[in-house]
ChimeraX commands (.cxc) that place a marker at each C-alpha (Angstrom):
marker #1 position -13.82,9.45,8.72 radius 0.5
marker #1 position -12.02,7.23,6.21 radius 0.5
marker #1 position -8.51,8.59,6.88 radius 0.5
marker #1 position -8.82,7.92,10.60 radius 0.5
marker #1 position -9.88,4.30,9.98 radius 0.5
marker #1 position -7.01,3.75,7.55 radius 0.5
marker #1 position -4.55,5.45,9.91 radius 0.5
marker #1 position -5.78,3.26,12.76 radius 0.5
marker #1 position -5.28,0.16,10.59 radius 0.5
marker #1 position -1.79,1.29,9.63 radius 0.5
marker #1 position -0.93,1.97,13.27 radius 0.5
marker #1 position -2.43,-1.36,14.34 radius 0.5
marker #1 position -0.35,-3.29,11.81 radius 0.5
marker #1 position 2.80,-1.41,12.77 radius 0.5
marker #1 position 2.37,-1.88,16.51 radius 0.5
marker #1 position 1.38,-5.52,16.06 radius 0.5
marker #1 position 4.63,-6.14,14.21 radius 0.5
marker #1 position 6.58,-4.62,17.11 radius 0.5
marker #1 position 4.67,-6.79,19.59 radius 0.5
marker #1 position 5.53,-9.93,17.63 radius 0.5
marker #1 position 9.20,-8.92,17.61 radius 0.5
marker #1 position 9.18,-8.24,21.35 radius 0.5
marker #1 position 7.56,-11.61,22.08 radius 0.5
marker #1 position 10.23,-13.37,20.02 radius 0.5
marker #1 position 13.05,-11.39,21.65 radius 0.5
marker #1 position 11.72,-12.32,25.09 radius 0.5
marker #1 position 11.44,-15.98,24.02 radius 0.5
marker #1 position 15.07,-15.92,22.89 radius 0.5
marker #1 position 16.18,-14.30,26.13 radius 0.5
marker #1 position 17.41,-11.26,24.23 radius 0.5
marker #1 position 19.39,-10.66,21.07 radius 0.5
marker #1 position 22.31,-8.70,22.45 radius 0.5
marker #1 position 22.67,-10.91,25.51 radius 0.5
marker #1 position 25.96,-12.57,24.57 radius 0.5
marker #1 position 28.31,-9.75,23.64 radius 0.5
marker #1 position 30.33,-11.27,20.82 radius 0.5
marker #1 position 27.50,-13.58,19.68 radius 0.5
marker #1 position 25.05,-10.76,18.95 radius 0.5
marker #1 position 25.32,-11.23,15.16 radius 0.5
marker #1 position 24.53,-14.95,15.45 radius 0.5
marker #1 position 21.58,-14.12,17.74 radius 0.5
marker #1 position 20.35,-11.48,15.31 radius 0.5
marker #1 position 20.52,-13.90,12.39 radius 0.5
marker #1 position 18.62,-16.52,14.40 radius 0.5
marker #1 position 16.03,-13.85,15.24 radius 0.5
marker #1 position 15.37,-12.77,11.65 radius 0.5
marker #1 position 14.52,-16.31,10.51 radius 0.5
marker #1 position 11.84,-16.89,13.16 radius 0.5
marker #1 position 8.16,-16.98,12.14 radius 0.5
marker #1 position 7.31,-14.09,14.49 radius 0.5
marker #1 position 9.98,-11.89,12.93 radius 0.5
marker #1 position 8.90,-12.74,9.38 radius 0.5
marker #1 position 5.20,-12.17,10.14 radius 0.5
marker #1 position 6.10,-8.94,11.92 radius 0.5
marker #1 position 8.11,-7.78,8.90 radius 0.5
marker #1 position 5.18,-8.50,6.59 radius 0.5
marker #1 position 2.78,-6.59,8.86 radius 0.5
marker #1 position 5.25,-3.71,9.10 radius 0.5
marker #1 position 5.52,-3.60,5.30 radius 0.5
marker #1 position 1.72,-3.61,4.96 radius 0.5
marker #1 position 1.55,-0.77,7.47 radius 0.5
marker #1 position 4.06,1.17,5.41 radius 0.5
marker #1 position 2.18,0.68,2.15 radius 0.5
marker #1 position -1.06,1.80,3.78 radius 0.5
marker #1 position 0.74,4.82,5.22 radius 0.5
marker #1 position 2.06,5.74,1.77 radius 0.5
marker #1 position -1.53,5.66,0.50 radius 0.5
marker #1 position -2.60,8.02,3.29 radius 0.5
marker #1 position 0.26,10.40,2.53 radius 0.5
marker #1 position -0.72,10.44,-1.12 radius 0.5
marker #1 position -4.47,10.98,-0.67 radius 0.5
marker #1 position -4.77,13.25,2.38 radius 0.5
marker #1 position -3.20,16.41,3.75 radius 0.5
marker #1 position 0.06,15.75,5.58 radius 0.5
marker #1 position -0.96,17.93,8.52 radius 0.5
marker #1 position -4.14,15.89,8.86 radius 0.5
marker #1 position -2.75,12.36,8.67 radius 0.5
marker #1 position 0.63,12.69,10.37 radius 0.5
marker #1 position -0.78,13.42,13.85 radius 0.5
marker #1 position -2.85,10.25,13.52 radius 0.5
marker #1 position 0.35,8.29,14.13 radius 0.5
marker #1 position -0.43,9.05,17.77 radius 0.5
marker #1 position -3.04,6.28,17.56 radius 0.5
marker #1 position -0.14,3.85,17.89 radius 0.5
marker #1 position 0.26,4.99,21.53 radius 0.5
marker #1 position -3.25,3.79,22.34 radius 0.5
marker #1 position -2.75,0.48,20.55 radius 0.5
marker #1 position 0.59,-0.01,22.31 radius 0.5
marker #1 position -1.02,0.63,25.69 radius 0.5
marker #1 position -3.71,-1.97,25.00 radius 0.5
marker #1 position -1.07,-4.52,23.99 radius 0.5
marker #1 position 1.03,-3.59,27.02 radius 0.5
marker #1 position -1.87,-4.31,29.35 radius 0.5
marker #1 position -3.23,-7.42,27.65 radius 0.5
marker #1 position -0.10,-9.22,26.47 radius 0.5
marker #1 position 2.76,-7.93,28.61 radius 0.5
marker #1 position 0.66,-7.35,31.78 radius 0.5
marker #1 position 1.99,-3.83,32.24 radius 0.5
marker #1 position 0.45,-1.45,34.75 radius 0.5
marker #1 position -0.83,1.84,33.35 radius 0.5
marker #1 position -0.84,4.79,35.75 radius 0.5
marker #1 position -3.70,7.27,35.97 radius 0.5
marker #1 position -1.46,9.89,34.37 radius 0.5
marker #1 position -0.85,7.66,31.37 radius 0.5
marker #1 position -4.62,7.03,31.06 radius 0.5
marker #1 position -5.23,10.78,31.09 radius 0.5
marker #1 position -2.54,11.26,28.47 radius 0.5
marker #1 position -4.02,8.54,26.27 radius 0.5
marker #1 position -7.44,10.16,26.57 radius 0.5
marker #1 position -5.99,13.49,25.47 radius 0.5
marker #1 position -4.33,11.81,22.49 radius 0.5
marker #1 position -7.62,10.22,21.41 radius 0.5
marker #1 position -9.40,13.55,21.76 radius 0.5
marker #1 position -6.69,15.32,19.79 radius 0.5
marker #1 position -6.81,12.85,16.92 radius 0.5
marker #1 position -10.58,13.27,16.62 radius 0.5
marker #1 position -10.34,17.07,16.81 radius 0.5
marker #1 position -7.75,17.14,14.03 radius 0.5
marker #1 position -10.15,15.20,11.82 radius 0.5
marker #1 position -13.12,17.53,12.33 radius 0.5
marker link #1:1,2 radius 0.2
marker link #1:2,3 radius 0.2
marker link #1:3,4 radius 0.2
marker link #1:4,5 radius 0.2
marker link #1:5,6 radius 0.2
marker link #1:6,7 radius 0.2
marker link #1:7,8 radius 0.2
marker link #1:8,9 radius 0.2
marker link #1:9,10 radius 0.2
marker link #1:10,11 radius 0.2
marker link #1:11,12 radius 0.2
marker link #1:12,13 radius 0.2
marker link #1:13,14 radius 0.2
marker link #1:14,15 radius 0.2
marker link #1:15,16 radius 0.2
marker link #1:16,17 radius 0.2
marker link #1:17,18 radius 0.2
marker link #1:18,19 radius 0.2
marker link #1:19,20 radius 0.2
marker link #1:20,21 radius 0.2
marker link #1:21,22 radius 0.2
marker link #1:22,23 radius 0.2
marker link #1:23,24 radius 0.2
marker link #1:24,25 radius 0.2
marker link #1:25,26 radius 0.2
marker link #1:26,27 radius 0.2
marker link #1:27,28 radius 0.2
marker link #1:28,29 radius 0.2
marker link #1:29,30 radius 0.2
marker link #1:30,31 radius 0.2
marker link #1:31,32 radius 0.2
marker link #1:32,33 radius 0.2
marker link #1:33,34 radius 0.2
marker link #1:34,35 radius 0.2
marker link #1:35,36 radius 0.2
marker link #1:36,37 radius 0.2
marker link #1:37,38 radius 0.2
marker link #1:38,39 radius 0.2
marker link #1:39,40 radius 0.2
marker link #1:40,41 radius 0.2
marker link #1:41,42 radius 0.2
marker link #1:42,43 radius 0.2
marker link #1:43,44 radius 0.2
marker link #1:44,45 radius 0.2
marker link #1:45,46 radius 0.2
marker link #1:46,47 radius 0.2
marker link #1:47,48 radius 0.2
marker link #1:48,49 radius 0.2
marker link #1:49,50 radius 0.2
marker link #1:50,51 radius 0.2
marker link #1:51,52 radius 0.2
marker link #1:52,53 radius 0.2
marker link #1:53,54 radius 0.2
marker link #1:54,55 radius 0.2
marker link #1:55,56 radius 0.2
marker link #1:56,57 radius 0.2
marker link #1:57,58 radius 0.2
marker link #1:58,59 radius 0.2
marker link #1:59,60 radius 0.2
marker link #1:60,61 radius 0.2
marker link #1:61,62 radius 0.2
marker link #1:62,63 radius 0.2
marker link #1:63,64 radius 0.2
marker link #1:64,65 radius 0.2
marker link #1:65,66 radius 0.2
marker link #1:66,67 radius 0.2
marker link #1:67,68 radius 0.2
marker link #1:68,69 radius 0.2
marker link #1:69,70 radius 0.2
marker link #1:70,71 radius 0.2
marker link #1:71,72 radius 0.2
marker link #1:72,73 radius 0.2
marker link #1:73,74 radius 0.2
marker link #1:74,75 radius 0.2
marker link #1:75,76 radius 0.2
marker link #1:76,77 radius 0.2
marker link #1:77,78 radius 0.2
marker link #1:78,79 radius 0.2
marker link #1:79,80 radius 0.2
marker link #1:80,81 radius 0.2
marker link #1:81,82 radius 0.2
marker link #1:82,83 radius 0.2
marker link #1:83,84 radius 0.2
marker link #1:84,85 radius 0.2
marker link #1:85,86 radius 0.2
marker link #1:86,87 radius 0.2
marker link #1:87,88 radius 0.2
marker link #1:88,89 radius 0.2
marker link #1:89,90 radius 0.2
marker link #1:90,91 radius 0.2
marker link #1:91,92 radius 0.2
marker link #1:92,93 radius 0.2
marker link #1:93,94 radius 0.2
marker link #1:94,95 radius 0.2
marker link #1:95,96 radius 0.2
marker link #1:96,97 radius 0.2
marker link #1:97,98 radius 0.2
marker link #1:98,99 radius 0.2
marker link #1:99,100 radius 0.2
marker link #1:100,101 radius 0.2
marker link #1:101,102 radius 0.2
marker link #1:102,103 radius 0.2
marker link #1:103,104 radius 0.2
marker link #1:104,105 radius 0.2
marker link #1:105,106 radius 0.2
marker link #1:106,107 radius 0.2
marker link #1:107,108 radius 0.2
marker link #1:108,109 radius 0.2
marker link #1:109,110 radius 0.2
marker link #1:110,111 radius 0.2
marker link #1:111,112 radius 0.2
marker link #1:112,113 radius 0.2
marker link #1:113,114 radius 0.2
marker link #1:114,115 radius 0.2
marker link #1:115,116 radius 0.2
marker link #1:116,117 radius 0.2
marker link #1:117,118 radius 0.2
marker link #1:118,119 radius 0.2
marker link #1:119,120 radius 0.2
view
């Protein structure tokens, strides 16, 4: 059960970093919005607190993932990356107020079931 908990934590940190970046991009009105000013926008983006925190979380996710790759079978841990789909759906609903269709719910349920079956 330990690899699934660590994989979930790694996925959670990785998805959370992406959410922070999306929030900041939306706040800025986009990075690539001004054609020739995209580099200036990008530089402004990378010095924001949300970008920096997101980068730190992404790095922590990567270090945790390296640990998983070292300690467990590749064919066991790699499919657990699918947990990020579930975390992303939860963030999509709660933060970005996205609608999730019944087909997506079914797909997410199959992903959860598959991850648990792989770890049996």
